[in-house]
C-alpha positions as CSV (number, residue, x, y, z in Angstrom):
1,X,0.3,0.1,0.0
2,X,3.0,2.4,1.1
3,X,4.7,2.1,-2.7
4,X,1.5,2.4,-3.9
5,X,0.7,5.8,-2.4
6,X,4.2,7.1,-2.6
7,X,4.1,6.9,-6.9
8,X,0.9,8.5,-6.5
9,X,2.5,11.6,-4.5
10,X,5.0,11.4,-7.3
11,X,2.4,11.1,-10.0
12,X,0.7,14.1,-8.6
13,X,4.2,16.2,-8.7
14,X,5.7,15.5,-11.6
15,X,4.1,18.4,-13.4
16,X,6.3,20.3,-11.2
17,X,9.3,19.5,-13.0
18,X,11.2,18.5,-9.9
19,X,15.2,18.1,-9.9
20,X,14.6,15.8,-7.1
21,X,12.2,14.4,-4.8
22,X,12.4,12.0,-2.0
23,X,9.0,10.4,-0.4
24,X,9.1,9.0,3.1
25,X,6.7,6.1,4.4
26,X,6.8,7.7,8.2
27,X,3.1,5.5,8.7
28,X,4.9,3.3,11.3
29,X,5.4,6.3,13.8
30,X,1.4,6.8,13.6
31,X,0.4,3.0,14.6
32,X,-2.9,3.2,16.2
33,X,-3.3,7.1,15.4
34,X,-7.0,7.1,14.1
35,X,-6.0,9.2,10.6
36,X,-3.8,6.5,9.8
37,X,-6.6,4.0,9.0
38,X,-7.8,6.5,6.7
39,X,-4.7,7.5,4.9
40,X,-0.6,7.6,5.2
41,X,1.6,10.1,6.7
42,X,4.6,11.0,4.5
43,X,7.6,13.3,4.5
44,X,8.3,14.9,1.5
45,X,11.1,16.6,-0.2
46,X,11.2,18.3,-3.4
47,X,13.6,20.5,-5.4
48,X,12.2,22.4,-8.3
49,X,12.7,25.9,-10.0
50,X,8.8,26.1,-10.1
51,X,9.6,27.6,-6.3
52,X,11.7,30.3,-7.3
53,X,10.3,33.6,-5.9
54,X,7.4,31.5,-3.9
55,X,7.3,31.8,0.0
56,X,7.2,28.9,1.9
57,X,3.8,29.0,2.3
58,X,2.9,29.2,-1.5
59,X,5.0,26.1,-2.1
60,X,3.2,24.6,0.3
61,X,-0.3,25.1,-1.4
62,X,1.1,24.9,-5.0
63,X,2.1,21.0,-3.2
64,X,-1.2,20.5,-2.0
65,X,-3.2,21.9,-4.5
66,X,-1.8,18.9,-7.0
67,X,-2.6,16.3,-4.5
68,X,-6.0,17.6,-3.7
69,X,-7.9,14.4,-4.5
70,X,-4.8,12.2,-2.4
71,X,-5.0,14.2,0.8
72,X,-8.8,13.5,0.9
73,X,-8.1,9.6,0.3
74,X,-4.6,8.4,0.1
75,X,-2.7,10.7,2.2
76,X,-3.5,11.7,6.1
77,X,-0.8,13.8,6.7
78,X,2.2,15.2,4.8
79,X,5.3,17.0,6.0
80,X,7.0,19.2,3.5
81,X,10.4,20.7,2.7
82,X,10.1,22.7,-1.0
83,X,13.2,24.4,-1.9
84,X,14.9,25.7,-5.0
85,X,18.3,24.3,-6.3
86,X,19.4,27.6,-5.1
87,X,18.6,26.6,-1.8
88,X,20.4,23.6,-1.6
């Protein structure tokens, strides 16, 4: 299930032309949490030029917008680190 969800997240964010994208399943940290039954917990690290000139909040809004349907089904929680290539 985790691999499927990670693939769905990757597919949802392809349009941001990521230079690097790491998605870590953190579900094991939330065993027993009620929300864990309805979707997974993930940590996202993404590098993209699309984030140039955008605030952290706008970067997160952009990501959540691209994953909107998944956030209602497959993803319960998402921790985001979104940077530009210059911020590496």
